[in-house]
C-alpha positions as CSV (number, residue, x, y, z in Angstrom):
1,A,10.3,-25.8,-16.4
2,K,11.6,-22.6,-17.4
3,L,9.1,-20.9,-14.3
4,K,10.5,-23.2,-11.8
5,S,13.8,-22.5,-13.1
6,R,13.6,-18.8,-12.0
7,I,10.8,-18.6,-9.4
8,Q,11.7,-20.3,-6.2
9,Y,8.0,-20.8,-4.7
10,Y,6.5,-22.1,-1.4
11,L,3.1,-24.0,-1.5
12,E,0.4,-24.7,1.1
13,V,-2.0,-27.3,0.1
14,I,-5.0,-27.3,2.4
15,E,-6.9,-30.8,1.6
16,M,-9.8,-30.7,3.8
17,L,-10.8,-27.4,3.0
18,V,-12.3,-26.1,-0.7
19,G,-10.9,-22.2,-1.7
20,G,-8.8,-21.9,1.1
21,G,-4.7,-22.1,1.1
22,V,-2.0,-19.7,0.6
23,L,0.2,-19.6,-1.8
24,L,3.3,-17.0,-2.1
25,Y,6.5,-17.0,-5.5
26,S,9.4,-15.5,-4.8
27,H,12.3,-14.0,-6.9
28,E,15.2,-16.6,-7.4
29,K,17.2,-13.0,-6.6
30,L,15.8,-12.7,-3.1
31,P,16.7,-15.6,-1.0
32,I,13.9,-16.5,1.5
33,T,14.6,-17.8,5.0
34,Q,13.0,-18.7,8.3
35,V,9.6,-20.1,6.3
36,E,7.1,-20.8,9.3
37,I,3.9,-22.3,8.4
38,Y,0.1,-21.4,10.4
39,D,-2.6,-23.9,9.6
40,D,-5.5,-24.8,12.0
41,K,-7.7,-25.8,9.0
42,I,-9.5,-22.6,9.3
43,C,-7.5,-19.7,8.8
44,Q,-3.6,-20.3,7.1
45,A,-0.9,-18.1,7.1
46,L,3.1,-18.6,5.7
47,I,5.3,-16.0,7.3
48,C,9.1,-15.8,6.1
49,R,12.2,-13.4,6.1
50,C,14.2,-11.8,3.6
51,E,18.1,-10.9,4.7
52,L,18.8,-8.5,1.5
53,T,15.5,-6.3,1.4
54,K,15.3,-6.6,5.7
55,S,11.7,-7.6,4.9
56,I,9.0,-9.9,6.8
57,I,6.3,-10.9,4.4
58,C,3.7,-12.9,4.9
59,V,0.2,-14.1,3.3
60,L,-2.8,-14.6,4.9
61,Y,-6.0,-16.5,4.6
62,R,-9.3,-15.7,7.0
63,P,-12.3,-17.6,5.7
64,P,-16.0,-15.6,6.1
65,D,-17.1,-18.0,8.6
66,C,-14.1,-17.9,10.7
67,P,-14.1,-18.1,14.6
68,V,-12.7,-15.1,16.5
69,L,-10.7,-17.4,18.3
70,S,-8.7,-18.9,15.6
71,F,-8.1,-15.3,13.8
72,R,-6.8,-14.2,16.8
73,S,-4.4,-17.4,17.5
74,C,-3.6,-16.6,13.8
75,L,-2.4,-13.2,14.7
76,D,-0.5,-14.2,18.0
77,F,1.2,-16.7,15.9
78,L,2.4,-13.7,13.6
79,D,2.9,-11.2,16.5
80,N,5.4,-13.7,18.2
81,Y,7.3,-14.3,14.8
82,I,7.9,-10.4,14.3
83,A,8.8,-9.9,17.9
84,E,11.7,-12.3,17.5
85,E,12.9,-10.4,14.4
86,R,15.8,-7.7,15.1
87,D,14.5,-3.8,14.6
88,G,14.2,-2.4,11.1
89,Y,12.7,-5.3,9.5
90,Q,9.6,-4.3,6.8
91,L,6.8,-6.1,7.2
92,S,4.6,-6.4,4.3
93,L,1.1,-8.4,5.1
94,L,-1.4,-9.5,1.9
95,G,-4.4,-12.2,2.0
96,D,-8.3,-12.5,1.8
97,F,-9.2,-11.4,5.5
98,N,-12.7,-11.4,4.6
99,L,-13.4,-8.6,6.4
100,P,-15.6,-6.1,4.8
101,L,-16.8,-4.3,7.9
102,I,-14.1,-2.3,8.5
103,R,-13.9,1.1,7.3
104,W,-10.8,1.8,6.1
105,S,-11.0,5.8,5.9
106,S,-11.6,6.0,9.6
107,H,-10.3,2.9,11.3
108,T,-13.6,1.9,12.5
109,V,-16.0,-1.4,12.5
110,S,-19.0,-0.9,11.0
111,S,-22.4,-2.7,12.5
112,G,-24.5,-5.2,10.8
113,G,-22.5,-8.5,11.0
114,S,-22.1,-11.1,12.9
115,V,-20.6,-10.8,16.4
116,S,-17.5,-12.7,15.5
117,S,-16.4,-10.9,12.3
118,M,-17.0,-7.5,14.0
119,E,-14.8,-8.9,16.4
120,S,-11.8,-10.6,14.2
121,A,-12.3,-6.9,12.5
122,S,-11.5,-5.1,16.1
123,L,-8.9,-7.7,16.0
124,L,-7.2,-6.9,12.8
125,L,-7.4,-3.2,14.1
126,D,-5.4,-4.0,17.4
127,F,-2.7,-5.6,15.4
128,M,-2.3,-3.1,13.3
129,S,-2.6,-0.1,16.2
130,E,0.6,-2.4,18.2
131,N,2.7,-2.9,15.0
132,L,2.2,0.2,13.7
133,C,0.9,-0.9,10.5
134,T,-1.1,1.3,8.0
135,Q,-3.4,-1.1,5.0
136,Y,-3.2,0.4,1.5
137,I,-6.3,-1.1,-0.8
138,S,-9.1,0.9,-0.7
139,Q,-10.9,-0.3,-4.0
140,P,-13.3,-2.9,-3.8
141,T,-11.8,-6.7,-4.7
142,R,-14.7,-8.3,-4.7
143,L,-18.2,-6.6,-5.3
144,E,-18.3,-3.5,-3.9
145,N,-15.9,-5.1,-0.5
146,V,-12.7,-4.5,0.3
147,L,-11.6,-8.1,1.4
148,D,-8.1,-8.5,-0.1
149,L,-5.8,-6.1,2.1
150,C,-2.2,-5.4,1.8
151,I,-0.7,-4.0,5.4
152,S,2.7,-3.0,6.0
153,N,4.6,-1.1,8.9
154,S,6.8,1.0,6.3
155,E,5.1,4.6,5.0
156,E,7.6,4.2,2.4
157,L,7.4,0.7,1.2
158,V,3.9,0.9,-1.2
159,T,3.9,4.0,-3.8
160,H,0.8,2.8,-5.7
161,V,-2.2,-0.1,-5.5
162,S,-4.5,-1.3,-8.6
163,T,-7.3,-3.3,-9.3
164,S,-8.5,-5.0,-12.5
165,D,-11.2,-7.8,-13.2
166,T,-9.6,-11.0,-14.2
167,I,-11.2,-14.4,-15.5
168,L,-9.3,-16.3,-12.8
169,S,-10.6,-15.0,-9.9
170,D,-14.3,-13.6,-8.4
171,H,-11.7,-11.5,-6.9
172,R,-9.8,-8.4,-8.4
173,L,-6.4,-8.6,-9.7
174,V,-4.8,-6.4,-7.5
175,E,-1.0,-5.0,-8.5
176,I,0.8,-3.3,-5.6
177,F,4.1,-1.0,-6.7
178,W,6.6,-0.4,-4.3
179,S,9.2,2.3,-3.4
180,F,11.8,0.3,-5.1
181,N,13.2,-2.4,-6.9
182,P,14.3,-5.4,-4.5
183,C,15.8,-7.4,-6.8
184,S,18.4,-3.9,-7.4
185,F,19.6,-3.7,-3.9
186,T,19.9,-0.1,-4.6
187,T,18.5,2.6,-1.6
188,P,14.8,2.7,-1.6
189,D,13.2,6.3,-2.9
190,P,10.5,8.1,-1.5
191,P,6.9,7.4,-1.7
192,N,5.3,8.9,-4.3
193,F,2.3,10.7,-2.4
194,D,-1.3,11.6,-3.6
195,E,-1.6,15.0,-3.9
196,S,-4.4,15.2,-1.4
197,T,-2.5,15.0,1.9
198,F,-0.8,17.0,4.3
199,R,2.7,16.1,2.8
200,S,2.0,17.6,-0.6
201,L,1.8,21.1,0.9
202,D,4.9,22.9,1.3
203,F,4.8,24.5,5.0
204,L,8.1,26.4,4.5
205,K,5.6,28.8,2.4
206,A,2.9,28.8,4.5
207,D,0.3,31.4,5.7
208,Y,0.9,30.2,9.4
209,E,-1.3,33.8,10.8
210,K,-3.8,32.7,8.1
211,I,-4.1,28.7,9.3
212,S,-4.3,30.2,13.1
213,N,-7.0,32.5,12.1
214,L,-8.9,29.9,10.5
215,L,-9.0,27.2,12.8
216,N,-10.2,29.5,15.4
217,S,-13.0,30.7,13.3
218,V,-14.2,27.0,12.7
219,D,-17.2,25.7,15.7
220,W,-15.7,22.4,16.3
221,E,-18.3,21.6,18.8
222,A,-20.9,22.3,15.9
223,L,-18.9,20.0,13.7
224,W,-18.8,17.7,16.8
225,G,-22.7,17.5,16.8
226,S,-22.9,17.2,12.8
227,C,-21.8,13.3,12.7
228,D,-21.6,10.0,14.6
229,L,-18.4,9.5,16.3
230,E,-16.7,7.2,14.5
231,N,-17.1,9.5,11.5
232,F,-15.6,12.8,13.5
233,P,-12.0,11.8,12.6
234,E,-12.4,11.9,9.1
235,L,-14.3,15.0,9.1
236,F,-11.8,16.8,11.4
237,T,-8.7,15.4,9.2
238,L,-10.7,17.0,6.2
239,T,-11.4,20.1,7.8
240,V,-7.7,20.7,9.0
241,L,-6.4,20.1,5.3
242,Q,-8.9,22.1,3.6
243,I,-7.7,24.9,5.9
244,C,-3.8,23.9,5.3
245,E,-4.5,23.7,1.1
246,S,-6.1,27.1,1.7
247,C,-2.8,28.4,3.0
248,C,-0.5,26.1,1.9
249,P,1.1,26.1,-2.5
250,K,1.7,22.7,-3.5
251,K,5.0,21.0,-3.1
252,I,5.7,21.3,-7.4
253,P,8.9,19.4,-8.5
254,P,10.9,22.3,-10.7
255,K,9.8,21.8,-14.5
256,S,13.4,21.5,-16.4
257,K,14.0,18.1,-14.1
258,Q,10.5,17.0,-14.7
259,K,11.3,17.5,-18.3
260,S,14.3,15.6,-18.2
261,S,13.4,12.6,-16.1
262,V,9.8,11.5,-16.6
263,R,9.2,12.6,-20.4
264,V,11.4,10.5,-21.9
265,P,10.0,7.3,-20.0
266,S,6.7,8.4,-20.5
267,R,6.9,8.6,-23.8
268,K,8.2,4.8,-23.9
269,K,5.6,3.9,-22.3
270,R,3.1,5.5,-25.0
271,K,4.8,3.6,-27.7
272,L,5.0,0.3,-26.1
273,Q,1.0,0.8,-25.3
274,N,0.3,1.3,-29.1
275,D,2.3,-1.6,-29.6
276,L,0.9,-3.6,-27.6
277,R,-2.7,-2.8,-29.1
278,A,-1.6,-3.7,-32.4
279,A,-0.5,-6.9,-31.2
280,E,-3.7,-7.4,-29.5
281,N,-5.5,-6.9,-32.5
282,D,-3.1,-8.8,-34.7
283,V,-4.2,-12.2,-35.1
284,N,-1.3,-14.3,-36.1
285,C,1.4,-11.8,-33.1
286,P,3.0,-15.0,-31.2
287,A,2.4,-15.2,-27.6
288,S,6.0,-14.4,-27.1
289,R,5.4,-11.2,-28.3
290,L,2.6,-10.4,-26.6
291,N,4.5,-11.5,-23.0
292,S,7.2,-9.5,-24.1
293,L,5.4,-5.9,-24.6
294,R,4.1,-6.8,-21.9
295,K,6.9,-7.1,-19.4
296,K,8.3,-4.1,-21.1
297,L,5.3,-1.9,-20.2
298,A,5.4,-3.1,-16.6
299,I,9.4,-2.1,-16.9
300,A,8.2,1.3,-18.2
301,H,5.8,1.7,-15.4
302,V,8.2,1.6,-12.4
303,D,10.9,3.6,-14.7
304,I,8.2,6.6,-14.5
305,R,7.3,5.9,-10.8
306,D,11.1,5.9,-9.9
307,A,11.6,8.7,-12.6
308,I,8.7,10.7,-10.1
309,N,10.1,9.6,-7.2
310,K,13.6,11.2,-7.6
311,T,12.1,14.3,-8.5
312,L,10.8,14.4,-5.5
313,Q,13.6,13.7,-3.6
314,Y,15.2,16.5,-5.3
315,R,12.4,18.7,-4.6
316,E,12.2,17.3,-0.8
317,E,16.3,17.9,-0.7
318,Q,15.8,21.5,-2.1
319,A,13.1,22.4,0.4
320,A,15.7,21.2,3.5
321,A,18.5,22.8,2.0
322,K,16.0,26.8,2.1
323,S,14.9,25.3,5.4
324,Q,18.3,25.5,6.7
325,R,19.5,29.0,5.4
326,K,16.4,30.5,6.9
327,S,14.1,30.7,10.3
328,K,11.5,28.9,9.9
329,N,7.9,30.0,11.4
330,T,6.2,27.4,14.0
331,F,2.4,26.6,14.4
332,Y,1.0,25.1,17.6
333,S,-2.4,24.3,17.3
């Protein structure tokens, strides 16, 4: 009863199927509007809008043996809903898509599956391309397959994704961190990007002449012939990234800023982890204390993420100010 008083929820019950259906919970501070449901007794989807966060949220289920026509009809339903909304809305599409043939590192479809599965995988990639979306889950969510997906048209929305085993399902539990707290109504901070990306490099300090020479020294025809067509985009990107990494320093937040903003919540997190371990080993520890410590630990993770984002934002602002004070080199490939 207490949970129901705090959480609004929308539930679609699929009576004729076993294992199907979708479920979406939303916080009471996030009023949901324009809820629409798709159900052709094969695919199911629930899509809604949140005005406060300017976001469209959708949960979708596609069964493993889903016909192509059913999945195409479901994606058309999503397209029509998205087309009716104003520009600037962030799309979050989550669910069990059962499309293990997609290679997310290269956005290609592997062979070896059924015709229906391969065509459905291509349909999803086309949908993502048309809506400028990115898929964020790279770790297996069931056995060795990435079946559960998190898709968004905002590069700044998702900062961290992790998976863990759970006794509640044969799928792994997926935890997704956003770049802002949707209940705080504050301006989103920049994302905490991975170090092995172009954005992690400080191109203001890059040696562009060296980059140009290294790019010219690469035997691109030999590189093209060293792999098949579907793997070449990934190999090309990695080659260019390695060259840039050898000629560009990493973006590193100032140490003084990092100490003051990140160290305190990190210490708090370690203390909470120790307290939680001690409570879990205590057979007399009440369940309410365990739940309280777990919630505090989750909040500590968010505080650390926010502190890192603010440090990165400070670094970005410093780099922008520097670029205005001095002329920048421009590199053309």
